[in-house]
N, C-alpha and C positions, 0 to 999 in steps of 0.2 A: 209522299207525293203532295205537291203544293195544291192548295185550295183557292178557288176564285170566288170573290164576292161581287155581285153585279147589282148596282142600284137602279131600281125601276119604279120607285114609289111616286115619282113626280106626277102631278095631275095634268100637266100640259095645258094650263088655262090660257096661255098665250097663243095656242093653236086651236082654240074653240072656233066653230062648233065641231070640227073634225074629231076632236079628242073627247067628245061627250061620251061615246061608247067605245071608241078605239083608243087605248092608251098611247101616249106619245111614242113610247119605245117600240110599238108595233106598227108605226107608220112606215110605208114602203120607201125604199131607195133602190137604185140600180146596183146590181152585184154580178158576180160570176157564179154560174151554176155548174151542173154536171158537164164534164168535157170542156170546161172553161167557156161555156156559152153564156152570153149576157142574159140576165133574168131580173126579176124584181123580188126582193126579200125584205121582211121587216128589219129595222135597224137592230133590234135586240138579237135576232137570229144571226146576223152578221157578226156581232160582238161575240156571241156564244161560239160560233164556228171558228173565229180567229183564235179564241182561247183553247178550244178543242185541238186545233191544228198545231199548237205549240206544246201540247201535252197535258192540259188540264182535264181531269175527269170527275172532279167534285166541285159543284157550283152551288152557291146560295144566292137566290134572288131575294133582295129586300123589296117588299111590295106593300102597297097600301090596299085597303079594303076594296077600293074602286078598280084597282089594276089587277089584283090577284087572279080573278076568274079568267080574264082574257089571256093573261100570260100563261097560266097553268093549262088552259085549253090548247094554246098554240104548241106547247111543249109536251102534249100528250099524244102519242101515236094513234092514228085513226085508221085501222085496217079496212073498215068499210069504205072509207073514202078512197083509199088506194085501189080497192077492188072496183069501185065505181069508175075511176079514171081508166083502168084497164079495159073494162067492159064497154066503155064509150070511145074506145080507140084513141086514148091519150097516153100512150106509153111513156113519152118523154116527161110529161108532167108527173106521172106516177113514179118514175125513176128518180126524179128530182126530189120529190117529197120523201121517198123511201130512204134516200141517202141522208137526208136530215134526220129522219126517225132513227136510222142506225146510230148516228152520233148521240142522240138522246138516250137510246137504249144502252149504249156503252158508257153512260155517265150516271152519276148520282146527283140528282137535283133536289134541293130542298128550298122551302120558302120561309122567310122570316117577315113578320108584319111590322110595319112602321105606321101605326094608325093615323098619325098626323104628320104633315111635312115639317119636321123639326130639325132639318139640317143634316149635312153629311156626317158630322161627328156623331149625332144621335143615331143615324142609320148604322154606322160602323159599330157603335157600342152594342147594338142589338145582335150582332153576329158572333159575339165572343164564345158562346157555347159551340158554334159551328167550327170556328177556327181553332179553339182550344189553345194549346201551348205551341202552336206551329206558326210559321210565317205564312203570309197569304198575299194574294194579289187583289186589289180593289179596282174595279172598272166601272165607269159611268155607263148606264144603259142606253143613253141617248147621244153618246159622244164617242166617236171612233176614229182611227187613223187608217188611211189607205196606203199600203206600200206594195210595190210591184214585185219585190224580191222575197216573198214568203213571210210576211209578218215580222220583218226585221226589227220594227220598233219594239215589239214585245220581247223578242230575243235579246236585244241590246239591254233593255231594262232589267230583265232577269239575270243577265250576265253581270251587269254592274252590281246589282244587289248581292249576288253570290260572291263575286271575286273581291269586292271591297268590304265584305262582311258588314254591309250597311244596316243601320237600324230602320231606315226608310229610304226609298228612292222613287222618283216619279218622272213621267214624261213632261217635257217643257217645250214651249214655243215662244217665239218673239211675236209680240202683239202690237197692234197700232195704238190702242188705248189701254195702258196698264192700270188706269185708275178703276177699272171695272172688274179686275181679276185679282187673284193671289199672285204677288210679285216676289221674286227672289233677289237676293244679293249674296255674293260669296266669292269663291276663288275658282277660276277655271283651271282644272287639272290636266285636261287634254282637250282636243278638238271635240266640241259638242258635249262635254262633260263638266259639270260644275259641282264643287263641294259647297253646299248651302250653309250660310251662316245666319241669314235672316230670311223669313218669309212673312209677308204681311198682306192682309186682305183689303182690297180697294183703298190703297193709300192715296192721300191727296198729293203727296210728292213721291212718286215711285222711285225706288232705288235702282231700277233697271226697267227694261221692257220685256223681260223674260217671265212668263207665267207658267204655273203648273197646269197640266191638261190631262184629261182622259183616264190615265191609269197610274196606279201607285202600288208599291210593294212595302209591306210592313212586317216587322217582328212583333210579337205579342206585347212588347213593352210600350206600344202605342196606347193600350187601353187605360193604364193609370193616368196618362196625360190627358186623354179625352175626359176622364172623370173630373179633372180640375177645371175644365172650360165652363165658364158661366154662360147661360143662355143669353142671346141678344135681348135687350130690354124691350124692343119694339116687336120683333118677329117671334121671339121665343126659340129661335133656332140655335143649335149648337154647331159651331163651325169646326171643321177638321184642322184648319190652318193654325190656330193657336196651339193645338195639341202637338203639331209638328214642330212649331217654334219652341214649345216647352221641352220637347225631346232634345232639340239642339242645345238648349240652355243647360240641360243635364249632362251634356257631353256626348250625346248621340251623334252618330255619323249619318248625314243625310246628303243625298246626291240628286241632281237634276240632269236628266238625259235629254238633250235637245233633239227635236225632230230634224231630219235631214230635209234639204230643199225640195227633193222630189216627193217627199211624203205629204199627204194631204189630210188635214183634219176635217172631220165631218161632225157638225154640231147642229141639232135641230131645235134649239131652244125657243125660237120664235118664227114667224112667218118668213121673214127675210132670210134667216139662216136655213130654213127648210127648203126654200126655193133654191138657194145656193147649193145645198146638199144634193138636190136632184140634178142640177146642172153639172156639178163636179163629178158625181158618180156616173152620170151618163157619159161625160167626156172620158173619164178614167177607164170605163169598161166597154162601152158601146162604140165610142168614137176612136178606139185604138186603130 
């Protein structure tokens, strides 16, 4: 069974003071709850439930010391609170929370520490003992995709990874300013699917306007490539993108799966993005 790795260690400093005690990944967005009724959920819970709904039952949260307690508390079932909600005549809220707890109880969830924010590559390197010699899915904890037809973005990604026997595959989107993202170049093999030949982070002259986003799948041969990546001189961060390029250079098969027009990306990286995320999720779920 495939395992999922979810990155949650970011401090969310661009969303202070809201993130002083509440991790960025636990900030609320609009979502669908029990019986498909609109409700409010933390971003990380939506990510976890999307992965659960496509079959993942083993997840590793990469956390920082500041984030771990709050994330762990949210993913720990609280029977007393359920009882309180029922006693105070809030059965719908109790049922909603119980449904989430059922998914948690049916899952194996572990936590891996990333003491300092040293980049995505460093975060992935730390989960090697969890993933072992198996392929795994990597998902950002503050970045998700909305699709109305049952998490089709994740299903397409998993299908491409499996059927193409890929060494790596990731979701991709066309962006307005490629110079601030990881950008790909390669060969389009079918509608919405690209075989990646080049991926470069924040290029001054972008080879395309297609960027990697949100979710990735890897074989364990990504780990030796991460080990080769030198930390950034200024930030000390280890990027995942040079490791993917190194994988390609060694003959690895890497694919980018483009989002469809009707699918919406939700990223809460800063205040403007968070405001857009609230509007988008409200329109997507409440305004239907």
